[in-house]
Backbone as CSV, one residue per row, in Angstrom:
resi,resn,N_x,N_y,N_z,CA_x,CA_y,CA_z,C_x,C_y,C_z
1,MET,0.240,36.912,12.083,0.986,35.913,11.796,-0.310,35.055,11.991
2,SER,0.034,33.756,11.195,-1.163,32.728,11.172,-0.913,31.748,12.433
3,ASN,-2.077,31.038,12.729,-2.118,30.241,13.879,-1.014,29.209,13.635
4,GLU,-0.963,28.499,12.570,-0.057,27.433,11.986,1.407,27.927,12.354
5,VAL,1.653,28.819,11.707,3.157,29.561,12.073,3.511,29.703,13.596
6,VAL,2.373,30.276,14.243,2.561,30.620,15.833,2.843,29.287,16.600
7,ALA,1.850,27.942,15.984,1.977,26.957,16.539,3.188,26.082,16.485
8,LYS,3.890,26.028,15.377,5.161,25.430,14.940,6.201,26.049,15.851
9,ARG,5.969,27.609,15.993,7.003,28.119,16.770,7.047,27.883,18.345
10,TYR,5.792,27.813,18.940,5.402,27.317,20.284,6.025,25.970,20.354
11,ALA,5.521,24.940,19.406,6.061,23.792,19.508,7.504,23.466,19.166
12,MET,8.345,24.307,18.493,9.558,24.113,18.290,10.381,24.685,19.674
13,ALA,9.979,25.798,20.096,10.453,26.334,21.679,10.324,24.957,22.532
14,LEU,9.227,24.228,22.867,9.126,23.405,23.553,10.074,22.199,23.418
15,PHE,9.912,21.975,22.033,11.064,20.813,21.661,12.207,20.868,22.038
16,GLN,12.814,22.189,21.909,14.006,22.776,22.285,14.545,22.322,23.805
17,LEU,13.477,23.046,24.473,13.351,22.918,26.068,13.180,21.496,26.488
18,GLY,12.494,20.472,25.800,12.264,19.052,26.215,13.826,18.550,25.771
19,GLN,14.580,18.965,24.851,15.955,18.150,24.484,16.812,18.670,25.492
20,GLU,16.737,19.782,25.914,17.806,20.441,26.973,17.554,19.818,28.249
21,LYS,16.245,19.529,28.833,15.902,19.084,30.140,15.828,17.543,29.970
22,SER,15.978,16.833,28.827,15.911,15.285,28.758,14.211,15.006,29.143
23,LYS,13.483,15.761,28.656,12.064,15.729,29.030,11.093,15.623,27.847
24,LEU,11.742,15.106,26.514,10.679,15.116,25.576,9.618,13.945,25.651
25,GLU,9.907,12.821,26.098,9.093,11.937,26.236,7.930,12.140,27.366
26,THR,8.212,12.961,28.198,7.334,13.238,29.342,6.431,14.502,28.599
27,PHE,7.031,15.216,27.799,6.190,16.304,27.144,5.496,15.589,26.110
28,GLU,5.859,15.105,25.513,5.061,14.075,24.241,3.697,13.536,25.049
29,GLU,3.947,12.577,25.943,3.015,12.111,26.724,1.787,13.116,27.044
30,GLU,2.345,14.077,27.807,1.214,15.055,28.333,0.746,15.865,27.144
31,LEU,1.301,16.241,26.201,0.653,16.633,24.911,-0.342,15.947,24.116
32,ARG,-0.226,14.599,24.129,-0.993,13.684,23.608,-2.199,13.812,24.309
33,THR,-2.114,13.617,25.501,-3.262,13.762,26.568,-4.282,14.935,26.500
34,ILE,-3.285,16.137,26.141,-4.085,17.403,25.967,-4.838,17.578,24.751
35,ARG,-3.998,16.977,23.713,-4.965,16.929,22.235,-5.943,16.209,22.282
36,GLU,-6.129,14.892,23.198,-7.330,14.257,23.319,-8.394,15.074,24.165
37,VAL,-8.048,15.711,25.077,-8.915,16.467,26.078,-9.484,17.594,24.908
38,PHE,-8.631,18.125,24.166,-9.269,19.417,23.237,-9.959,18.694,22.249
39,ARG,-9.788,17.649,21.810,-10.732,17.197,20.620,-12.036,16.389,21.078
40,ASN,-12.026,16.018,22.371,-13.231,15.278,22.695,-13.898,16.212,23.730
41,ASN,-13.529,17.266,24.058,-14.242,18.151,24.771,-14.726,19.753,24.214
42,LYS,-15.847,19.790,23.688,-15.901,20.972,22.626,-16.317,22.384,23.665
43,GLN,-16.614,21.743,25.023,-17.189,22.792,25.757,-15.932,23.711,26.216
44,LEU,-14.879,22.802,26.637,-13.483,23.351,26.935,-12.916,24.343,25.976
45,ASN,-13.191,24.016,24.371,-12.830,24.852,23.617,-13.652,26.331,23.375
46,SER,-14.955,25.863,23.626,-15.905,27.029,24.023,-15.652,28.132,24.972
47,PHE,-15.277,27.467,26.191,-14.929,28.201,27.124,-13.509,29.141,27.127
48,LEU,-12.368,28.487,26.464,-11.334,29.200,26.311,-11.344,30.186,25.097
49,LYS,-12.270,30.018,24.318,-12.464,30.929,23.092,-13.373,32.316,23.497
50,HIS,-13.999,31.932,24.685,-15.049,33.180,24.956,-14.673,34.419,25.311
51,PRO,-14.882,35.380,24.632,-14.325,36.645,24.883,-14.519,37.373,26.199
52,ARG,-15.531,36.979,26.743,-16.041,37.579,28.036,-15.343,36.876,29.362
53,ILE,-14.749,35.883,29.082,-14.242,34.989,30.331,-12.862,35.592,30.383
54,LYS,-12.522,36.045,31.590,-11.272,36.569,31.792,-10.122,35.569,31.735
55,LYS,-8.859,36.016,31.450,-7.728,35.084,31.260,-7.415,34.328,32.497
56,ASP,-7.504,34.924,33.817,-7.328,34.339,35.042,-8.176,33.096,35.059
57,LYS,-9.338,33.218,34.861,-10.401,31.993,35.117,-9.977,30.845,33.859
58,LYS,-9.556,31.442,32.815,-8.973,30.263,31.777,-7.687,29.576,32.042
59,LYS,-6.836,30.137,32.894,-5.741,29.679,33.244,-5.779,28.828,34.437
60,GLN,-6.829,29.186,35.243,-7.274,28.509,36.449,-7.746,27.368,35.913
61,LEU,-8.856,27.125,35.098,-9.145,25.791,34.609,-8.171,25.093,34.081
62,LEU,-7.362,25.356,33.019,-6.221,24.703,32.628,-5.540,24.116,33.579
63,SER,-4.994,25.188,34.798,-4.243,24.317,35.756,-4.783,23.200,36.797
64,GLU,-5.961,23.473,36.711,-6.896,22.306,37.500,-6.925,21.142,36.485
65,VAL,-7.158,21.221,35.285,-7.583,20.166,34.539,-6.121,19.561,34.218
66,PHE,-5.261,20.043,33.996,-3.727,19.423,33.772,-2.943,19.519,35.031
67,GLN,-3.448,19.318,36.124,-2.594,19.600,37.380,-1.631,18.158,37.361
68,GLY,-0.690,18.479,37.756,0.504,17.461,37.939,1.410,17.707,36.800
69,TYR,0.929,18.221,35.601,1.668,18.054,34.525,3.038,19.085,34.592
70,SER,4.070,18.710,33.638,5.269,19.512,33.659,5.018,21.115,33.670
71,GLU,5.974,21.529,34.424,5.801,23.058,34.486,5.859,23.812,33.121
72,GLU,6.725,23.371,32.280,7.063,23.903,31.010,5.877,23.783,30.053
73,VAL,4.989,22.593,30.166,3.953,22.434,29.413,2.684,23.280,29.823
74,THR,2.682,23.375,31.196,1.593,24.372,31.682,1.608,25.626,31.632
75,ASN,3.172,26.045,31.478,3.602,27.524,31.095,3.319,27.919,29.538
76,THR,3.503,26.820,28.886,3.265,27.024,27.301,1.720,27.198,27.396
77,LEU,0.867,26.378,28.029,-0.646,26.386,27.639,-1.031,28.205,28.376
78,GLU,-0.330,28.550,29.303,-0.764,29.653,30.000,-0.451,30.795,29.159
79,MET,0.870,30.799,28.549,1.189,31.705,27.601,0.348,32.015,26.425
80,SER,0.129,30.827,26.075,-1.084,30.880,24.912,-2.482,31.604,25.155
81,ILE,-2.916,31.427,26.173,-4.096,32.139,26.800,-3.667,33.687,27.144
82,ASP,-2.394,33.927,27.438,-1.945,35.327,27.768,-1.883,36.158,26.388
83,ARG,-1.660,35.505,25.397,-1.505,36.187,24.067,-2.604,35.830,23.159
84,HIS,-3.835,35.277,23.819,-5.095,35.301,22.829,-4.916,34.044,21.570
85,ARG,-3.990,32.915,22.294,-3.781,32.114,21.076,-4.142,30.673,21.365
86,GLU,-5.254,30.543,22.330,-5.842,29.294,23.034,-6.322,28.340,21.641
87,ASP,-6.536,28.979,20.557,-7.072,28.136,19.529,-6.134,27.512,18.755
88,MET,-4.963,27.804,18.936,-3.877,27.151,18.319,-3.043,26.277,19.235
89,ILE,-3.505,25.607,20.306,-3.048,24.786,21.255,-3.248,23.323,20.472
90,PRO,-4.306,22.875,19.979,-4.149,21.514,19.470,-3.256,21.417,17.946
91,ALA,-2.940,22.839,17.336,-2.034,22.542,16.325,-0.563,22.663,16.863
92,MET,-0.391,23.302,18.128,1.036,23.436,18.607,1.253,21.698,19.002
93,VAL,0.316,21.087,19.391,0.478,19.754,20.116,0.897,19.104,18.922
94,ASP,0.041,19.182,17.651,0.433,18.147,16.654,1.827,18.694,16.062
95,ALA,2.264,19.872,15.864,3.297,20.321,15.311,4.476,19.687,16.335
96,PHE,4.518,19.716,17.637,5.413,19.132,18.574,5.359,17.552,18.344
97,ILE,4.515,16.915,18.355,4.423,15.536,18.087,5.204,15.038,16.673
98,GLU,4.905,15.890,15.523,5.533,15.712,14.472,7.012,15.927,14.577
99,ARG,7.248,17.166,15.080,8.869,17.168,15.281,9.408,16.018,16.053
100,THR,9.094,15.603,17.315,9.561,14.569,17.886,9.648,13.129,17.240
101,ASN,8.649,12.952,16.506,8.583,11.643,15.755,9.668,12.009,14.660
102,GLU,9.713,13.163,13.935,10.882,13.343,12.887,12.133,13.076,13.462
103,ALA,12.544,13.615,14.706,13.723,13.330,15.291,14.039,12.145,15.720
104,ARG,12.999,11.231,15.955,13.145,9.622,16.375,12.961,8.932,15.058
105,GLY,12.860,9.445,13.993,12.671,8.580,12.587,11.221,7.894,12.731
106,ILE,10.244,8.393,13.217,8.937,7.550,13.469,8.068,8.524,12.457
107,ALA,6.871,7.551,12.071,5.937,8.046,11.229,4.418,7.448,11.565
108,GLU,3.758,8.572,11.915,2.392,8.246,12.342,1.761,7.559,11.037
109,ALA,0.993,6.564,11.315,0.017,6.136,10.248,-1.396,5.504,10.723
110,GLU,-2.301,5.976,10.146,-3.518,5.492,10.347,-3.992,4.424,9.299
111,VAL,-4.198,3.087,9.968,-4.412,1.960,9.137,-6.006,1.724,9.047
112,TYR,-6.603,1.875,8.198,-7.933,1.465,8.058,-8.207,0.001,7.557
113,SER,-8.728,-0.613,8.375,-9.028,-2.069,7.997,-10.575,-2.419,8.144
114,VAL,-11.055,-3.618,7.817,-12.577,-4.066,8.185,-12.562,-4.609,9.534
115,ARG,-11.284,-5.000,10.002,-11.362,-5.621,11.425,-10.179,-4.953,12.179
116,ALA,-10.140,-5.285,13.338,-8.868,-4.709,14.114,-7.931,-5.680,13.723
117,LEU,-6.487,-5.082,13.551,-5.192,-6.023,12.965,-4.716,-6.594,14.189
118,GLY,-4.413,-8.053,14.076,-3.595,-8.566,14.787,-2.193,-7.981,15.069
119,PRO,-1.283,-8.342,16.049,-0.049,-8.105,16.338,0.725,-8.430,15.109
120,ASP,0.786,-9.493,14.641,1.703,-10.084,13.714,1.343,-9.045,12.292
121,GLU,0.072,-8.884,12.013,-0.402,-7.882,11.133,0.198,-6.683,10.985
122,GLU,-0.046,-6.142,12.291,0.634,-4.597,12.580,2.105,-4.623,12.318
123,LYS,2.670,-5.699,12.706,4.217,-5.804,12.460,4.697,-5.941,11.060
124,MET,3.834,-6.582,10.339,4.219,-6.816,8.702,3.802,-5.464,8.328
125,VAL,2.750,-4.793,8.362,2.623,-3.424,7.822,3.625,-2.370,8.481
126,GLN,3.867,-2.474,9.684,4.985,-1.529,10.155,6.528,-1.819,9.538
127,ASP,6.965,-2.961,9.282,7.922,-3.398,8.413,8.205,-2.957,7.038
128,VAL,6.699,-3.471,6.498,7.004,-2.883,4.845,7.053,-1.366,4.710
129,PHE,6.302,-0.749,5.412,5.844,0.639,5.015,7.024,1.758,6.063
130,SER,7.614,1.025,6.915,8.843,1.801,7.685,10.053,1.680,6.849
131,LYS,10.084,0.624,5.944,11.099,0.850,5.002,10.906,1.601,3.686
132,LYS,9.495,1.323,3.292,9.307,2.406,1.860,9.514,3.788,2.205
133,LEU,9.282,4.253,3.462,9.208,5.615,3.900,10.616,6.135,4.469
134,ASN,11.508,5.203,4.635,12.854,5.378,5.294,12.701,5.733,6.453
135,LYS,11.911,5.181,7.427,11.692,5.641,8.897,12.243,4.449,9.513
136,GLN,12.330,4.379,10.825,12.967,3.542,11.759,11.493,2.854,12.118
137,SER,10.534,3.439,12.257,9.013,2.502,12.812,8.288,3.484,12.438
138,LEU,6.968,2.902,12.503,5.699,3.455,12.230,4.791,3.386,13.790
139,ARG,4.321,4.586,13.980,3.195,4.379,14.922,1.667,4.391,14.689
140,ILE,1.540,2.954,14.691,-0.043,2.607,14.076,-1.204,2.686,14.984
141,HIS,-2.132,3.679,14.401,-3.470,3.816,14.926,-4.483,3.000,13.779
142,ASN,-4.859,2.078,14.437,-5.765,1.161,13.582,-7.378,1.667,13.666
143,VAL,-7.980,2.012,12.414,-9.325,2.667,12.210,-10.098,1.489,11.704
144,ILE,-11.189,0.930,12.404,-12.186,-0.202,11.827,-13.046,0.728,10.917
145,ASP,-13.142,0.092,9.502,-14.058,0.712,8.502,-14.611,-0.159,7.703
146,PRO,-15.678,-0.773,7.926,-16.385,-1.806,7.068,-16.540,-1.627,5.740
147,SER,-16.485,-0.192,5.189,-16.786,-0.040,3.783,-15.686,-0.433,2.870
148,LEU,-14.640,-0.922,3.441,-13.366,-1.435,2.662,-13.539,-2.542,2.101
149,LEU,-14.478,-3.604,2.644,-14.845,-4.746,2.469,-13.791,-5.780,2.477
150,GLY,-12.711,-5.420,2.448,-11.461,-6.019,2.645,-9.901,-5.459,2.500
151,GLY,-9.212,-5.895,2.767,-7.759,-5.635,2.662,-7.579,-4.339,3.707
152,ILE,-6.408,-3.235,3.309,-6.198,-2.166,4.189,-5.855,-0.825,3.243
153,LYS,-6.162,0.254,3.866,-5.695,1.489,3.429,-4.869,2.361,4.521
154,LEU,-3.903,2.927,4.149,-3.095,3.691,4.992,-2.991,4.865,4.627
155,ARG,-3.000,5.787,5.781,-2.776,7.376,5.395,-1.662,7.658,6.497
156,ILE,-0.494,8.208,5.796,0.775,8.408,6.364,1.044,9.965,5.981
157,GLY,1.038,11.004,6.788,1.093,12.141,6.493,-0.146,12.513,5.614
158,ASN,0.372,13.295,4.328,-0.374,13.379,3.136,-0.392,12.314,2.139
159,ARG,0.175,10.873,2.443,-0.046,10.103,1.304,-1.088,9.148,1.839
160,ILE,-1.686,8.456,0.806,-2.541,7.618,1.240,-2.238,6.143,0.340
161,TYR,-2.161,5.051,0.915,-1.905,3.939,0.145,-3.068,3.196,0.391
162,ASP,-3.867,2.769,-1.052,-4.953,2.032,-1.046,-4.920,0.865,-1.562
163,GLY,-4.752,-0.193,-0.362,-4.957,-1.961,-0.738,-6.212,-2.362,-0.798
164,SER,-7.370,-1.604,-0.293,-8.551,-2.222,-0.285,-9.566,-2.707,-1.215
165,VAL,-10.147,-3.661,-0.935,-11.109,-4.216,-2.013,-11.793,-3.217,-2.705
166,SER,-12.648,-2.362,-1.781,-13.236,-1.137,-2.567,-12.409,-0.217,-3.338
167,GLY,-11.328,-0.116,-3.050,-10.445,0.804,-3.539,-10.138,0.127,-4.976
168,LYS,-9.714,-1.098,-4.877,-9.469,-1.714,-6.359,-10.692,-1.752,-7.201
169,LEU,-11.841,-1.849,-6.727,-13.144,-1.957,-7.431,-13.292,-0.466,-7.880
170,GLU,-13.118,0.310,-7.305,-13.228,1.654,-7.797,-12.224,1.915,-8.842
171,ARG,-10.913,1.515,-8.876,-9.932,1.715,-10.053,-10.468,0.967,-11.124
172,ILE,-11.193,-0.369,-11.096,-11.294,-0.751,-12.238,-12.392,-0.304,-12.691
173,GLU,-13.536,0.139,-11.813,-14.717,1.059,-12.453,-14.161,2.150,-13.532
174,ARG,-13.164,2.896,-12.702,-12.675,4.022,-13.615,-11.988,3.799,-14.857
175,LYS,-11.306,2.363,-14.923,-10.738,2.129,-16.259,-11.836,2.011,-17.353
176,LEU,-12.796,1.193,-16.585,-13.858,0.646,-17.659,-14.830,1.834,-18.244
177,VAL,-14.870,2.969,-17.508,-15.808,3.953,-17.811,-14.830,4.709,-18.826
178,SER,-13.658,4.783,-18.595,-12.835,5.757,-19.303,-12.508,5.011,-20.464
179,ALA,-12.532,3.660,-20.693,-12.237,2.917,-21.982,-13.413,2.923,-22.874
180,ASN,-14.657,3.150,-22.292,-15.916,3.127,-23.061,-16.007,4.699,-23.675
181,LYS,-15.522,5.713,-23.309,-15.771,6.987,-23.749,-14.996,7.088,-25.327
């Protein structure tokens, strides 16, 4: 079975458990931190994937690193190690967050801009695109990208909305090139 399928199953089980125990927000907060730790710490990934390191050592490390986290989340991490699925933990976290966002009517959006967006600009982007996507709100992550020259570019799921100056110039260039053929 592929890691993605397994990750979705673990995420769904944790989501259902969170709903039953009214701990969805707690789980989400903890899992977002876990995702950041896994993204930013390549040594942790190498340690967990190493075949010569015993499961007990891996579980001990995770329990020390994520000490104070809910029992359900730490048990899920330990279960993934017991079943040699430690490499699917980041995918499981992503699937869980996607599921909670879906249940709340929230979409995650990466907004690329030349400079950091102000609160009013973020609200305007959120209002326009949440209506367009039929969502209650957007969770915006602003990414600074000076190559855009101006305007913004949004990535929501697998959709990209390009309102940047560089994007408009590229579209004009393509039209001119195709018209001259």
